[in-house]
C-alpha positions, 0 to 999 in steps of 0.5 A: 499499499503506498504512503500518500502525501498531499502539498496544497501550498501555501502560496509563497511558502517555498512550494516552488523550490519544492516542486522544482527541486522534485521535478529535477530529481525526478529521474533519480526518485522515480524508483521510489516516488510518483509525482503529481504537479499542477500541470496534471491537475489543470481542471481541479486546480480551476475549479479550486480557484473558482471555489475560493473566489466565489465560494459556489458549493457547485464549483466545490462539487466540480472540484471534486469531480475533476480532481477525482478524474485526475486521481483516477488515472493513477495506478492504486496498487503501484507500491511507490509513494505518491506526492501530489504538490500544487498551491492552487489546490487552495484556491487563488493566492490572496490578494488576487481575484478578490480573495483575501483569506484561505477560508477555502482550504478546509473545505477543498481539502476535506474533498481531496482527502475524501477522494484519495481515501476512496481511490486508495482505500481508507487504510493508505497512510495519507499525509497532508503537508502545508508548508508556511512561514511567519506572517510578515514575511509571508505578507512581503512575499506575497506583495513581491508576487503581486508586484510581478503579476498585477498593476499594484500600486501600494507600497508593503506597509499599505498592501499588508493590511489587506492580507491580515486575514490571511497571514496566520497561516497556523490558523488555517492549518488548525482549521484544515486539521479539524476537518480531516484528521479522521482520515489524514495526518496534517503536517506544518512545516515553517520554511524559517525551519526547514531552510537548514536542510540541503533539500529544504522542504522537499527533505521534510516530504521525502522523510514523511514518505520514507523515500530515500534521499542518500546521494541527492544533491542540495537544491537551490531556493527559488523565487528569492526576492532581490534587493531593490527589485520590489521598489523597481516594480512598485515605480513601474507599476505607478508609471503612466506606461500602458498595460503592454509596456508595463508588462515588458518593462517588468520582464526586462527588470526581472530578467536582469536580476535573474541573469545576475543570479539574484532570484536563487540562493544555494542551500549549504551542505551540512558539515 
């Protein structure tokens, strides 16, 4: 019976590092681990986003149907562990499409874990891993993300007030655990504490799944916010540039920082 781990976010908590690391190591991990990413769950994540934005239970039912369709493609008899990782399973990132909280997380995870238990059997070891971070650091990272994606013109201190309802990620984790503890083990990993692991949050996931990590190389942290970049993007968002010219200017700024290696951070290998 395979061990199962569902990693549904949260956004801006090391999810990109975990996912890119898992993808980079996929060939090495394949004898022990199967992986499902966002691109394998497009229909389900679309419904999860709609439900987070509108709270319509018809969308929650559609999420159940589309997530079930995706999971039915997975061989339940394969003994290898399975990790499903997509922050979009919790809906839109707060600050986008009118979403200001993670209130949708508990009902979405209730549905997702029920689907997994039905497919793999109620006795299959099922974990739900939430990566989290300190509220102010999380708010700043969301501000950075939305500066890049949207024409956001508020400075950080002004914008973070809009995220006060979503920043207490530990409370959201508790609400999910209260909903699904009868069928899954809920894990909470703060990225401030997983940063010392050469595999970052992926290391915790592999350990929970009992997947060997011997010989795996250290992984870089992705989407690191470069010094000064937020201020450049904020100035561009506040400019009179057309939307098309703004998008091009922001791409040029980000390309310059990426070329300088400022958006990646190498983890140290423990002595």
